[in-house]
Structures are given as C-alpha cells and as structure tokens.
C-alpha positions as CSV (number, residue, x, y, z in Angstrom):
1,M,38.9,-79.7,11.5
2,I,41.1,-77.8,9.1
3,V,44.5,-79.4,8.3
4,I,47.4,-77.2,7.4
5,D,50.4,-78.9,6.0
6,E,54.0,-77.7,6.0
7,T,53.7,-76.2,2.5
8,A,50.6,-74.2,3.5
9,A,52.1,-73.1,6.8
10,R,55.1,-71.6,5.0
11,R,52.8,-69.5,2.8
12,L,50.4,-68.4,5.5
13,V,52.7,-66.8,8.1
14,S,55.6,-64.4,7.6
15,P,58.3,-63.5,10.0
16,A,56.6,-60.1,10.6
17,D,53.3,-61.9,11.3
18,A,55.1,-64.1,13.8
19,I,56.5,-61.1,15.7
20,D,53.0,-59.6,15.9
21,A,51.5,-62.9,17.0
22,M,54.1,-63.4,19.7
23,D,53.8,-59.8,20.9
24,M,50.0,-60.4,21.4
25,A,50.5,-63.7,23.1
26,F,53.1,-62.4,25.6
27,R,50.8,-59.5,26.5
28,E,47.9,-61.9,27.1
29,V,50.1,-63.9,29.5
30,S,51.0,-60.7,31.4
31,R,47.3,-59.8,31.6
32,G,46.5,-63.1,33.1
33,Q,44.3,-64.2,30.2
34,A,46.6,-66.7,28.6
35,R,48.0,-69.7,30.5
36,N,50.8,-72.1,29.9
37,F,50.3,-75.6,31.2
38,P,53.2,-77.7,32.7
39,V,55.6,-78.8,30.0
40,V,56.4,-82.5,29.3
41,R,60.0,-82.7,27.9
42,E,61.8,-86.0,28.0
43,R,64.9,-87.5,26.4
44,L,64.1,-90.7,24.4
45,L,66.7,-92.8,26.1
46,P,69.1,-94.4,25.4
47,G,69.7,-91.9,22.6
48,P,69.8,-88.1,22.6
49,D,66.5,-87.4,21.0
50,V,63.9,-85.4,22.8
51,Y,60.1,-85.5,22.8
52,G,57.8,-83.0,24.4
53,I,54.3,-81.6,24.8
54,K,53.6,-77.9,25.3
55,A,50.0,-76.8,26.0
56,G,48.0,-73.9,27.1
57,G,45.0,-71.7,26.4
58,D,43.5,-68.3,26.3
59,L,39.8,-68.9,26.8
60,A,39.0,-65.2,26.4
61,I,39.7,-65.6,22.7
62,G,38.7,-69.2,22.4
63,L,42.2,-70.6,22.2
64,L,43.1,-74.1,23.6
65,G,45.4,-76.8,22.4
66,L,48.8,-78.3,22.5
67,K,52.0,-78.9,20.4
68,I,53.6,-82.3,20.3
69,G,57.1,-82.9,18.9
70,G,60.8,-82.6,19.7
71,Y,64.3,-83.0,18.3
72,W,65.5,-86.1,16.4
73,T,69.3,-85.9,15.8
74,G,69.4,-88.3,12.9
75,N,66.8,-86.5,10.8
76,R,69.2,-84.4,8.8
77,A,70.7,-87.6,7.3
78,R,67.2,-88.6,6.4
79,G,66.5,-85.4,4.5
80,L,64.3,-84.1,7.3
81,T,64.6,-81.2,9.7
82,N,65.8,-82.3,13.2
83,H,62.9,-80.4,14.8
84,Q,59.5,-82.1,14.1
85,S,56.3,-80.9,15.7
86,T,52.5,-80.6,15.1
87,T,50.0,-78.3,16.8
88,V,46.4,-79.4,17.6
89,L,43.8,-76.7,18.4
90,T,40.5,-77.6,20.1
91,D,37.2,-75.9,20.8
92,P,37.4,-74.9,24.5
93,E,33.6,-75.3,24.8
94,T,33.3,-78.8,23.4
95,G,36.8,-80.3,23.2
96,C,36.3,-81.0,19.5
97,P,39.5,-80.6,17.4
98,T,39.4,-77.6,15.2
99,A,42.8,-77.6,13.5
100,L,45.8,-79.8,12.9
101,V,48.8,-77.6,11.9
102,S,52.2,-78.7,10.8
103,S,54.5,-76.7,13.0
104,N,58.1,-77.3,11.9
105,H,58.4,-74.0,10.1
106,L,56.1,-72.2,12.5
107,T,58.2,-73.3,15.5
108,G,61.2,-71.7,13.9
109,L,59.2,-68.5,13.2
110,R,57.7,-68.2,16.7
111,T,61.1,-68.9,18.4
112,A,62.9,-66.3,16.3
113,A,60.0,-63.8,16.9
114,A,60.3,-64.2,20.7
115,C,64.0,-63.6,20.4
116,A,63.5,-60.6,18.2
117,I,61.0,-59.1,20.7
118,G,63.7,-59.6,23.4
119,I,66.2,-57.7,21.2
120,R,63.7,-55.0,20.5
121,E,62.9,-54.4,24.1
122,L,66.2,-55.1,25.9
123,A,69.2,-54.5,23.6
124,R,71.0,-51.2,23.5
125,P,69.5,-48.8,20.9
126,D,72.9,-48.5,19.2
127,A,73.4,-52.3,18.9
128,R,74.9,-52.9,15.4
129,V,76.8,-56.3,15.6
130,L,74.6,-59.4,15.7
131,A,76.3,-62.7,16.6
132,L,74.7,-66.2,16.4
133,I,76.2,-69.3,17.9
134,G,74.5,-72.4,16.5
135,T,73.6,-72.7,12.8
136,G,70.9,-75.4,12.8
137,G,67.5,-75.3,11.2
138,Q,66.2,-72.3,13.1
139,A,69.3,-70.1,12.5
140,A,68.1,-68.3,9.4
141,H,64.8,-67.5,11.0
142,H,66.6,-65.8,13.9
143,L,68.7,-63.7,11.5
144,E,65.6,-62.6,9.5
145,A,63.6,-61.7,12.6
146,A,66.4,-59.8,14.3
147,L,66.9,-57.7,11.2
148,L,63.2,-56.8,11.3
149,V,63.6,-55.1,14.7
150,R,67.1,-53.6,14.6
151,P,69.4,-52.1,11.8
152,F,72.4,-54.4,12.3
153,D,75.3,-53.8,9.9
154,R,77.4,-56.8,10.8
155,I,76.5,-60.4,11.4
156,L,78.8,-63.1,12.8
157,V,77.9,-66.8,13.0
158,A,79.7,-69.7,14.7
159,N,79.2,-73.4,14.9
160,R,81.3,-76.3,16.1
161,D,80.9,-77.7,12.6
162,R,82.4,-74.8,10.6
163,A,81.0,-76.2,7.3
164,R,77.5,-75.8,8.7
165,A,78.2,-72.1,9.5
166,E,79.6,-71.5,6.1
167,E,76.6,-73.1,4.6
168,L,74.3,-70.7,6.4
169,A,76.5,-67.7,5.5
170,A,76.4,-68.7,1.8
171,S,72.6,-69.3,1.7
172,F,71.4,-66.3,3.8
173,A,69.8,-63.8,1.5
174,G,69.4,-61.0,3.9
175,P,70.7,-57.4,3.4
176,V,73.7,-57.9,5.6
177,P,76.6,-60.2,4.7
178,V,77.4,-63.0,7.2
179,E,80.9,-63.7,8.5
180,V,81.9,-67.1,9.8
181,V,84.0,-67.0,13.0
182,D,84.6,-69.1,16.1
183,A,82.4,-68.9,19.2
184,E,84.7,-66.8,21.3
185,T,85.2,-64.2,18.5
186,A,81.4,-64.1,18.0
187,A,80.8,-63.5,21.7
188,R,83.6,-60.9,22.2
189,N,82.4,-58.8,19.3
190,A,78.6,-59.0,19.8
191,D,76.3,-56.2,20.7
192,V,73.5,-58.8,20.5
193,L,74.4,-62.5,21.0
194,I,72.0,-65.3,20.2
195,T,72.8,-68.8,21.4
196,L,70.9,-71.5,19.5
197,T,72.6,-74.9,20.2
198,T,71.8,-78.2,21.7
199,A,74.8,-78.0,24.1
200,R,74.8,-79.5,27.5
201,A,77.8,-77.5,28.7
202,P,78.6,-73.8,28.4
203,V,79.6,-72.6,24.9
204,V,80.0,-69.0,26.0
205,Q,82.3,-68.1,28.9
206,A,81.7,-65.0,31.2
207,G,85.0,-63.5,30.2
208,W,84.0,-63.3,26.6
209,V,81.0,-61.1,27.1
210,R,81.6,-57.3,27.0
211,P,79.6,-54.7,28.9
212,G,76.4,-53.7,27.1
213,T,75.8,-57.0,25.4
214,H,72.3,-58.4,25.1
215,I,72.2,-62.2,25.1
216,C,69.2,-64.2,23.8
217,A,69.6,-67.7,25.3
218,M,67.4,-69.8,23.1
219,G,68.9,-73.3,23.1
220,A,68.3,-74.6,26.7
221,D,64.8,-75.9,26.8
222,T,65.3,-79.3,28.5
223,A,66.7,-80.3,31.8
224,G,70.5,-80.6,31.4
225,K,70.9,-78.4,28.4
226,Q,73.2,-75.4,28.9
227,E,74.8,-72.8,26.7
228,L,76.0,-70.1,29.1
229,D,78.5,-69.9,31.9
230,P,76.3,-69.4,35.0
231,A,78.5,-66.5,36.0
232,I,77.0,-64.6,33.1
233,L,73.6,-64.7,34.6
234,L,74.8,-63.9,38.0
235,G,76.5,-60.7,36.7
236,A,73.7,-59.7,34.3
237,A,70.1,-58.4,34.3
238,V,68.0,-61.4,33.5
239,W,64.5,-61.8,32.1
240,V,62.6,-65.0,31.3
241,D,59.6,-65.9,29.3
242,D,58.2,-68.1,32.1
243,W,60.0,-68.6,35.4
244,A,58.7,-72.1,36.1
245,Q,60.1,-73.3,32.8
246,A,63.3,-71.2,32.9
247,S,64.2,-72.5,36.3
248,A,63.6,-76.1,35.3
249,L,64.6,-76.2,31.7
250,G,66.5,-73.0,30.7
251,E,69.8,-71.4,31.6
252,C,68.4,-70.4,35.0
253,Q,68.3,-74.1,36.0
254,H,72.2,-74.0,36.3
255,A,72.5,-70.5,37.8
256,L,70.1,-71.4,40.6
257,A,72.9,-73.5,42.2
258,H,75.2,-70.5,42.2
259,G,72.8,-68.0,43.9
260,L,70.3,-66.9,41.2
261,T,66.7,-66.6,42.6
262,R,63.4,-65.6,41.3
263,E,63.6,-62.4,43.2
264,S,67.0,-61.5,41.7
265,I,65.7,-61.5,38.1
266,R,64.1,-58.5,36.5
267,G,60.9,-60.3,35.5
268,T,59.3,-61.7,32.4
269,L,59.4,-60.3,28.8
270,C,55.7,-60.6,28.9
271,D,55.6,-58.1,31.8
272,V,58.1,-55.8,30.0
273,L,55.7,-55.4,27.2
274,E,52.9,-54.4,29.5
275,G,55.0,-52.0,31.5
276,K,55.0,-54.2,34.6
277,A,58.7,-55.0,34.5
278,P,61.7,-52.7,33.8
279,R,63.9,-52.7,30.7
280,R,67.7,-52.4,30.8
281,A,69.0,-49.9,33.3
282,G,72.0,-48.6,31.4
283,A,74.2,-48.8,28.3
284,D,76.9,-50.9,30.0
285,E,74.5,-53.5,31.6
286,I,74.7,-57.0,30.3
287,T,71.2,-58.3,29.7
288,V,70.0,-61.9,29.2
289,F,66.7,-63.2,27.9
290,D,66.3,-66.8,29.0
291,C,63.7,-68.2,26.5
292,T,62.4,-71.7,26.9
293,G,59.4,-71.4,24.6
294,M,55.8,-71.3,25.9
295,G,52.9,-73.4,24.7
296,I,50.8,-70.2,24.2
297,Q,53.3,-69.2,21.5
298,D,52.6,-72.3,19.5
299,L,48.9,-71.9,19.8
300,A,49.0,-68.3,18.9
301,I,51.0,-68.8,15.7
302,A,48.9,-71.9,14.7
303,A,45.8,-69.8,15.2
304,W,47.3,-67.1,13.0
305,A,47.9,-69.7,10.3
306,V,44.3,-70.9,10.6
307,R,42.9,-67.3,10.3
308,A,45.1,-66.7,7.3
309,A,44.0,-69.9,5.7
310,D,40.3,-69.0,6.2
311,A,41.0,-65.6,4.6
312,A,42.8,-67.3,1.7
313,I,39.9,-69.7,1.1
314,A,37.4,-66.9,1.3
315,A,39.4,-65.0,-1.3
316,G,39.3,-68.0,-3.6
317,D,42.9,-69.2,-3.4
318,A,42.4,-72.7,-4.8
319,G,46.1,-73.4,-4.9
320,L,46.6,-73.5,-1.2
321,P,47.0,-77.1,0.0
322,I,44.4,-77.1,2.8
323,H,42.0,-79.9,3.8
324,R,39.0,-80.2,6.1
325,I,37.9,-83.4,7.9
326,D,35.4,-84.2,10.6
327,L,36.6,-86.1,13.6
328,A,33.9,-85.0,16.0
329,R,31.3,-87.6,15.0
C-alpha cells in the first residue's frame, strides 16, 4: 500500500489536474460506470463537529474505496485545518488496501474543481464578477479554480468575521484583486456567487439575487445545513451533483418543503457534461448548482495522486515523501 501524506498530496495534484479529474469522474457517473454509495454524515453531539464517510467505486477502471473525515470547529485554534479527511483505496478484486492518501488539501481541490465545472457549464458566458461568501480553508481553492474556467475581472468576498475575509484578500496571490464586502453586497453584485459556509440558516436572501446570476451552493452537505433562501431554488433552474444527497443533505432538502421536486430540477451536472441534461436556457435565468460532494470525487482525485506519485517515483524523484507498507499479509 502506498502512503501519500499531506506534503506529497500538495505537490502531486494541481488545481487544473483536479478539474480534469472531476470532469472524468462526473462523466463516469453519467455513463453508469461509477457509483456513489450512501453517505454517512453525523454530528458529533453534543458539539457542532461533523464526521462522515463517503464511498463508491468505478469497477471498470479498478477504483474502489472510501474517504473518512469531517469538520472540527476547534482545529483552527490548534493550528490545524477544520476539515480533516483521509482516503483509502482498495483493490476491487481482493479487498486489499492499495493506497492511504491524506485528503485535506485534495478535498479542497476537488470541491473547488466541481464548483468550477459548474461555473464553466452553467454561468453566463459574459460573467465577470465573482463573489464568494465564506472564507474558510477551502475559499482560496475556489477562487483559483474559478479563475481557471472564466476570465473574471472583479472578485468580492464576504464573511461574518470580516477579519477572516480581509486575511483571504491580503493573502490571495491570483491575478485579480479581492475586495471585502458584506454578504448582501456580494450577492447583489455577483454574476457568479459561491456560498461556502457552515450556516444552518440562509445567508443569501432571494431578493438579493439579480437575474442571470449563477449560484454554486457548496456549504450545505449535512442535514440541517443551509445557505440559501428556499425561494431562490424555487425561482431558479437547479442542477445537483447527486439527487439522493442533495435532497437529504444539500440546499434541496429545505426547498422540498416548499414545492421543489426531483422532476422540477434540470438534472445533474454529470448529465450536463454528457449531453443528457440541458444547460441554462437564457441570459436572465438564475441558475443554481447544489453540490454536496460525491464519494467518487474523492476516489478519483486520490487515484490521480497515486498515479502522479508512481510517475514521480519512476522518474527518480527521491525527495517526494512517499512510503509503501504491506497490510495484506
């Protein structure tokens, strides 16, 4: 079994790699080759921390495994990222473990890559103002990935802790300067709006969203979490990554009580890529991508890291911190 630690993972997979990996994974889901297994996502009561398991497989390409981890609210004070996760890949023929991959950085990359694909496929071609609400550990990944798929010339960021937003603005080394604003200003001025918070009540109201806006709803991935006014989804064209997850864990869980149905959404982003679901219908249409994160995404990006590690080893990169151990015997 190959062991890839956090340092190695950061070196092995780039944001562009992540977009390519997610594009392939989504297409495999649409083709019926990749499967996502039911998600385990639980709060660690009595506190707010969350622990989960996402699993799946694509036996056509020999991919099987799971990611374990979650969100620990006190980690920032400990000098750690709040998101902590690890992916285990196994041989689908024997069940033997083949890789143990640190997935903190990779989770940020794969989440941002999925968001970027949603922007690429669903946002207006002339979208130029990118807004981000929520400036936690994944925020910079989202800005970097979005800039790979669209030529934004203005970036707005908002956070309930303004100092955190200012910290992101000061540290972001991208080609577009970052402006710190409040959430309402971000939403009202956005061509593309990314919500990336841990909120359990709407942080974006329907009246703030102008026609033609594309919204990437990335934060709601657990029962009870919510970032958007349900009226936004009822008045928008909605796509999901996985309906079972979105209706139980994503923004769709709240809109269901107000009349949203599976039949009323446009489809999955996976099917958009394969031409099985439509894209936006017009320039004034509000579009929403409700993204809860699929297990196959974690397996795909971990497998990408493993292939890159094998290539680096074959090329004689002795400085890469990679280890091999045998757990099968």
